[in-house]
C-alpha positions in Angstrom: 0.0 0.0 0.0 1.4 3.4 -1.0 1.9 6.2 1.5 -1.0 8.6 1.5 -0.7 12.0 3.2 -3.4 13.0 5.7 -4.5 16.4 6.8 -2.4 17.8 9.6 0.7 15.6 9.0 3.8 15.5 6.9 7.3 14.0 6.6 10.9 15.3 6.6 13.8 13.5 5.1 17.6 14.2 5.1 18.7 16.6 2.4 21.3 14.6 0.5 22.0 17.6 -1.8 23.1 20.0 0.9 26.3 21.7 -0.1 26.1 25.0 1.8 25.1 26.0 5.4 22.1 28.0 4.1 20.7 24.8 2.5 18.1 22.9 4.7 19.2 19.9 6.7 15.8 18.2 6.2 13.2 18.6 3.5 9.7 17.2 2.9 6.0 17.9 2.5 3.2 18.7 4.9 -0.6 18.7 4.4 -2.3 21.4 6.3 -5.7 20.7 8.0 -7.5 22.3 5.0 -5.9 19.9 2.6 -3.3 22.2 1.0 0.1 20.5 0.5 3.3 22.6 1.1 7.0 22.1 1.1 8.6 22.1 4.6 12.3 22.7 5.2 14.3 22.4 8.5 17.7 23.7 9.5 19.6 22.1 12.4 21.1 24.9 14.6 22.8 25.5 17.9 22.0 28.0 20.6 24.8 30.0 22.2 24.6 27.5 25.1 25.2 24.6 22.7 21.6 23.2 22.7 20.3 21.8 19.4 17.1 23.2 17.8 15.3 23.2 14.4 14.3 26.2 12.4 11.4 25.5 10.0 10.2 27.1 6.8 7.0 26.3 5.0 6.5 27.3 1.3 4.2 26.8 -1.6 4.3 23.4 -3.2 5.5 23.5 -6.8 3.6 20.8 -8.7 5.0 19.6 -12.1 2.5 18.8 -14.8 1.2 15.2 -14.4 2.6 14.9 -10.9 0.3 13.9 -8.1 2.7 14.7 -5.1 1.5 11.6 -3.3 -1.9 13.1 -2.6 -4.9 11.4 -4.1 -7.9 13.5 -5.4 -10.1 11.6 -2.9 -7.9 12.5 0.1 -7.8 16.2 -1.1 -11.6 16.3 -1.4 -12.0 14.6 2.0 -9.6 17.1 3.6 -11.7 19.9 2.3 -14.9 18.3 3.4 -16.3 18.1 -0.1 -15.4 17.4 -3.7 -14.9 20.5 -5.8 -17.9 21.1 -8.1 -17.7 22.9 -11.5 -19.2 26.4 -11.7 -22.4 26.2 -13.8 -23.2 29.9 -13.5 -25.3 30.6 -16.6 -25.2 34.4 -16.3 -23.8 36.0 -19.4 -21.7 39.1 -18.6 -23.1 41.3 -21.5 
């Protein structure tokens, strides 16, 4: 069974392509409670006292044509509470 994202959850993975300190240590995706999917990045940092902590950044998800991003249409509609219906507004604007 393939992994299916659920609202309010996500995953982070080690960034194997990190070559500079400003590149994130971890990268992944998160699905917000409203069903929107976004990139999430994390940087491992140290406080002045030497304690470890993570800095997070959430950005828009860039979807390539034909790519599903691991989110089925069913789970997206379920997260939104309804399936998106086409607009059948018959008003003619002239």
